N, C-alpha and C positions, 0 to 999 in steps of 0.2 A: 749497284747494290750499296746503299748508303749505310754507313755505320757512324754512330755518334758516341760521345764519351759515356753517356748513361748506359748505353747498350753493354759495353765491355765492363763498366764498373759494377753493374749488377751481376754479370756472369761470374766475375772473379771475387765478389764480396766475401770476405772472411778468409781468403787464401793468403798464405804468407808471401811476401814480396821480397826480392824481385822474382818474376816469373816470365817465361816465354810461351808464346802460343802460336797456333796456326788456325786460322779461320777456314774451316773446310768448305763453307759455302763460297767464299772468295777463291779458294784454291780451285774449286770446280770451274769457276769462271775463267781462271787462268789456263786450265787444261783445255777448255773449249777454244779459247782464243789461240792458244798454241797450235792446236790441231788445224784450225782454219788458216792461220798464217803459213803453216808448213805446206799446205796445198797438196797433200798426198805423199810428200816425202817422208821417209822414215825418220823418227826423232830418237836420238840417243840421249839418255838422261845423264846430265853432268852431276855426279855425286858430290863434288866439292861445294856445290851451291845448296845442298840439302842436308847432308850429314846426319841422316836418320834412316836406319834400315827400314823402319815401318813406312815412312813417307816414300822412300824409293820404291818399295814394293807396291804401295798404293798407286803410284803413278804408272808403273808398268802394267798394272791391271786395269787402268782406266781407259786406255785406248789401244786398239790393236796395232796402230802405227808407232807406238812408243816401244822401242825394242833396243835392248842392250844398254850398257852403262859405260860412261867415261869416268874411270877412277882417277885419282890424282897421285897415288903412290902404289908401289907393288905390295906393300904390307896391307894397305887398305883393300886392294883388289883381292888378295888372298883371304882377308877377313870376310869380305862380301861373298866370296865363294863358299866360305864355311857356313854362311847364312842361307845357302841355297840359290844364290844368284849366279847367272852365267852370262856369257858373251861380254866379257869385261875388257875394255880397251884402256890401257894405262896411258893417259894423255901426255905424259912427260917422260923423258928418258930415265932409265934405272941403271945405276952403275954398280952399286955394292953387290959383291958376289953372293952373299947370303940372301939378299932380297931377290936376286934372279933365281937362286936355288929354290926359294920358297915358291916362286911361280912355276918352276920346273916340276916340283913335287905336286902342286895343285893340278898342273896339266897332266901329269902321269895318272892322276886320279880321275881325270875326265872333264875338268873344268876348262873352258876356252878362255884363256887370258892372253891378250895381244900386247906385246911390248913395243914401245915407241923408240925409233932410231932416227938419227939424222947424220950419221958419219960412219966411216969404216971402223973407227974405234968402238962405237956402240955395237956394231954387228959382231965384231970379233970377241968382245967381252961376253956377249950373250951366247955366242957360239961355243966358247970354251966351257961355260957352265952346262949348256945343253949336252955337250959331248960327254961330260962326266956323269950326267944323270941318264944318259941313254934316251933322250927325248928329242923331238923336233919342235922348236918353238915358233909360233907365229909372230911376225913383225909388222909394224905399221910405219911407213915412211912419212916423216913430217916435212912438208915443203913450206917455204916461207911465203907469206902473203902480204908483207909490208910493201909499201910503195914509197919511193924516194922522189921528193920534189927539191928544187934548188934550196939548200939550207934547211931542209926538213925531212926527217925520216918519219913518215906517216904510218904508224903501226908499232909493233913491239919487236924487240930483239929476241928472236926465238931460234928458228932453224937456220943453218948456213946454206941450205939448198934452195936455190931459186932459178937456176938455169939448167938446161939439158947437160951441159958439160960438168956441172957439179953433181947432178943426180946420177948420171950414167955409171961412174965407178962404184957407187954404193949399191945400186940395183944389181949390177953384175956380180958384186961380191955376195949379195944375198942369194942370187940365183945359182951360184956355183957351190953353195954350202949344202951338205947333207943334214945339217943340224938346225937350220932355220929356214923359214919360207915366208914369202910376202903375202900377208893376209889383207892389208888395206893401205890406203893413202889418206893423209890428213893435211888440210891447209886451213889455218884459223885466221880469218881476216879480222883481227882485233880492232883495227881502226874503224870498222863498220859496226861490229857487234858490240863493242864495249865503250864507245864514245858518244855521249849525248849531244844533241844538236838543237835543244830547245830549253836552254837554261834561262830563267827569268832574269832580266836586267843585263843580259850579255848578248845584245843583238849582233854586234860586230863579230864576236867569237862564233856565235851560232851560224852566221852567214858564211864565215870562212870554213868552218867544219863541214857545213852542208856542201859547199863547193868542192872541198877536198874529197869528201865521200863520193860525190858524183864523178869526179875525175878518176878516183881509184877503181870504181866498179868495173870499168871496161878492161883495165889492165889486169885486175884480179882474175876475171873470168877467162881472159885470153891465156894468161900464164898457167892457170890451173888446167884448162882444157889441153894445152900443149903438153904439159908435163904428165898428165894422166894418160894421154895418148902414147907418149914415149914409154912410160912404165908398162902399159898394157901390151906393148910390142914384146916385152920380155915376159910379162906375167899376165896373160889374158884372163886367168882365173881369179884375179884379185877380187876379194869378197865385197869390199865396200870402199867408197870414196867419201870421206867425212869432211864437212865444212861448217863454217858459221858458228853462230852463238845466238843468244836471245835477241840481241839488237839487230841481227842481220837476216833473220829467218825469211823475211819477205823478199830479199834480194838473192840470198843463197839458193833459194828454191828454184829460181829461174835458170840456174846453170844445169844443163843436161848431164854434164860429167859427174855431178854430185849425186850420190845415192842416199845420203843421210845427213841430218843436221843435228848438231849437239845443242841441247837446251837445258838450262838449269835455273838461272836467276828468275826466269819468267814465272816460275811456280810460286815463289814466295813474294815476288814483286817488291824488292827493296827500293830505297829512295833514289839510287843512281839511275834507276830505270823509269823514274818519273819524267825525265827530261829528254824524251825522244819524239821526233816530229811525226813518226808514222804509226805509233801504237801507244797504248796505255794499259798496263796490267793493274790488277787489283792489289791493294796492300794486304796480302793474305797472312803475313807473319809479322809479329811485333813482340815487344816486351814491355813490362810494367815495372816501374820503380816507385818507391813509397815516399811520400812527403813526410819528412821528419822534423823540420823546423821552418820558421818563417822570419827571416831577418829583416824583411821590409814588407809592407802591405801587398806589394805586387810581386814579390819574389818567394817562391816555394822551393826550398832546398830538399832534394831527394837523396836517399841512400843509394850509392852505386851509379851506374849509368855510363861509365867511360868505356864503352865497347866500340872502339875505333876500328874502322875497316882498313885493309891493306891498300897498297898502291901509292902513287905520289902524294905526299902529305898535303892536306888542304882542308878547308872547311867542309868540302863535299864528302869527305870521308868520315865525318862525325855522325853519330846517330842523331836523328831529328825528332823533336816532340811532334807527335801525331794528333793526340787527343788529350785534353780538349783543344778544339781549334783555336789558333791564336797564341798558343803557348810557344815560347822561343827559348833557345839557349842564349846565354849571355856571352857576347863575343870575347870578352876579356878572360873568361874562365872555361868556356866550352863544356865538354862532358868530362867529369872528373873521375879520378881513380876510385875514390870512395864516397864522394858526394857531388851532386850536380845541381846547381841552382837554375831554376826555370822561371823566366819572367812571364807573368800572365795577368791580364786585367779584364778578362771577358765575363760573361754572365754566369758561368758555372760557379757555384759556391764550393770552394775547396777547403779541406781541413787536414790537420795532421792525420796521417794514416791512409789518406786517399791515394790512389795511384795516379801517376802520369804515364801515359802510353807513348812509347817511342818506336821508331822503326830504324833498323840498321841500314847503313849505306850499301852494303853488299849482302848477298843472300846467305850463304852457308856459314860464314864466319860467326854469325850470331850464335850458332849452336855450340861453338867452342866455349861459350860462357855459361851454358846451361846444360844440366844433365837430363832434363825432361822438357817435352813440349806438351802443353795442354791443348787438346783438340776441341774446337768450338764449332757448334752447328746449331742453327735455329734457336739461338738465345740461351744455350746451356753448354756445359762441358760434357762431351760425350766420350772422351777417352784421354788417357795420359800415356805418352810413349817416350821411349828413350832417344837421346841423341847419341852420337858416337861417344861423347864424354860420359854419358850415362851408362854406356856399355863398357866403360873402362878403357877407352882407346883415345889416343891423341896422335894422329898420323902426321899432321903438319899444323 
């Protein structure tokens, strides 16, 4: 489904800039592709990549296999519970007692919120709060999916649990407690899900990443299956085994021990996910900044635009001009705090006040810069919805 500069310029004509938007027609394409790639596995929605309650609810309603949310903090999970959402897995450990207490209160009111743990300390901290509130809280055990090669840790530093000897004391501690119980198991293979392998002009790096991914897959599957089997000896009733991410859906789904796959970035289709060998999502989310001056015949300087993504700093974390085609950032300036020069010499006639459309490198972080998303379909704006920022919240 092709989009050109004129399409979006006409849709947003007269709207104050900057603005952020979601193209619902392209979002539908991404929903369809995600369903097909998941191959029948349940898909848990990663809220950090969306950061809009309306969009999250829209996705959950779109497909029966889209079930549950992976939240990124306890406060966010409690907020989503207040908005009527349920089956919330907090994807990262929670330590502050008041945050755990907020989860305990929400649980006492009937919302299912699962806390993430990877150590005895985590279990005991949650257990102490649960005891005070007279509740029994569900936990998810985070197991490490990174793979080590000589001189290279391929993956992210996350959980310390990767062997049976490391997992056993934690699971036994959970099973012995009257105040917590094991609800699920998670293993996030970040080196498959979050690393592109088709960057233009980087043939050697692409080949190396492809080889490392291929070598990792067998070890990941074997480790996950063995640890899941061990854990189920203690807790056969465990409700879910969560794996993967947007970049690994097609491989994670092949593992019989995995019951659900977390997906988030796939729906907005940010630029980091343009560079994968096995799939291509539609650019469903973007933002527009306004040309305010022209210091050179081929340079259009826009107000704002410095919406840089997180992760190891590099040019790939910068937002990228999307439309008109051929527009580029200037390497010596990048995307600026209050102004961004764009080099462009193509056929589209640009004037002061015209928009330049860009896409963010990562998915949900874009919404930290905007209070609203304009929803676009079939050539017009069909709705305007809030982001977390627009709801008055900043969780991270």
